[in-house]
Phi, psi and omega in degrees: 000169190300321182259014173298141174301148179123185186218082178296133182247004189264117178270349177225128357290147184277121180278327188230069187297337182300322182291321175298317176301318180291326175300310180296321180295322179296320180298330182281353184237081180246147176216156179240139180301326181298344181278351180274126182260114180262009190297318179291329180298316184296323175295317177304311181297326181284325194234340195243336184275150177277163176305322179293319179291326179295315178301316177306309182296321178295318174296318177301311179299322179297320177290319179298336187304324183234355189304309185287334175296319178297319180294317179297320179300314180295324179300315180290310192281329189236334186263313190303315187287346187250348177268105187271072178208117178299330178293317180294319180290334170300314178297317181297326174298321177291319181297319180299318177300315183294323176297329178290322176298318180297318178299320179296320179299313182290324174301314177300321178297316178299312183301325180276323180282328183237087185290340181265144186296326179298321180295319179295318178298322176296320179298314181292337180264011183295334179293348177250333193247345178247114188305316184294331175277325179297324181296321177295315181295317180299322177300313180295316183291332177294323178280331172298311182296333185301332177232023181300324180270008186270097181277328177219147179271075189279333188235167173300323179296318178301314184297319179296318178300318178297314178300318180299320176300314180297317179297320177302312185286325181282313190271321186265320186270293174295322189272349180229304178302317181284326179291326171302312179301317179294331178298320178296317180302313185285332171298309180298320177298324181293343178262006180079023187248145168060055184293328178296316176299316179298315180303308178296327180293326176304318183284320175297319178303310180301318177294317182292327176300320178290324182290324173298314179299315179300309183299319176296327177288322173301311183300310179300320178299314179297323179291320179294320184286323183224083186299332183284357178294321186264075182266188185294329179292318180293319177299319176297321178294323178292320178294320176294324178292320179289321176301317177295321181295319177299311180304315183296312184287331176292325178296320177296322178299322178298324177287312183303321186256017190293336182271355177087081179271117183298127174098358181213118178247157175300330179294314177292327177294320177299316177301322177296316178296322178290327174296314178295316180298322176296320175299324178293318178299317179298325178293341177263008183061039175239138184298138177305147184245343187257314183075018182278155175252157178292113182274356189252105179295328182295344180268003180297327176295341184242031189300122187287352176286343190239031182299326183299333179255019186299324182292322182286336192255324202232173167061028182049020170041062177295106183224154179246125171059036182282130171229100182103183186282147172252123184226155172274177177297147181304324189291334183280000000 
């Protein structure tokens, strides 16, 4: 089974072709940081943004400075060794490459937006020095640490611990923290600001959507193979985890928007986070708990309800060598 201890190396016969299909789809969708043009962003930062928007951008850049590195670390330390499928590990290898591209994108963003070294050092130290970012990092590290010493998934409890870590990173970190960050980027784009940042974010958004789809497919497969893994206790843990993640990201929103950004309020940002959280819970076959609606019309192009059709619908489908349709697993 998918979470059995060990390291299956056999690709034929293929046990999980959906993961291999997702790997092949990911290969067809490559992008390079050098293709992002930040020239108009610099002009916007010099002449067009308000002090409140500048504060928003600085907090956003500080979060981006280490966010994807944390995700990559969990992938290597906690996910790769426990998913016993060579097809899935091929996808995870590709995901790790994409996380590295994201790290490079955000490093380039920092180099362009923060020309002085002191500013860059402050951004990279944000997980220690800015309380709203430190709280998010602490949330991530707590879940990384929760299975750090778990070398083999020998028991049902071990498997449940692993699934909770995977759910946390897919639904709460990539699926909520980053989607909150994307909302700020697309808000600025809706005002005609920072087109370079928005262009790169389109491609990051697409990658993260695929990562979430893969993780949810792993979770669904494990639940089919071992239905007793996902019991009422695990569901309660997931709901509590999601509530904490929303509170954590809403606190960050209070900081980001503390100077009063016209057109975006902490209250609306929280509603958006609750809306996204409910979609994540639905993908895990858990009833929504918030009942909020998406308050941001500018996010309709990035609607999280329709991630399964994302390649076909949005972002001008930047793809390399595509021949035929690119689709996610049927179950997502």
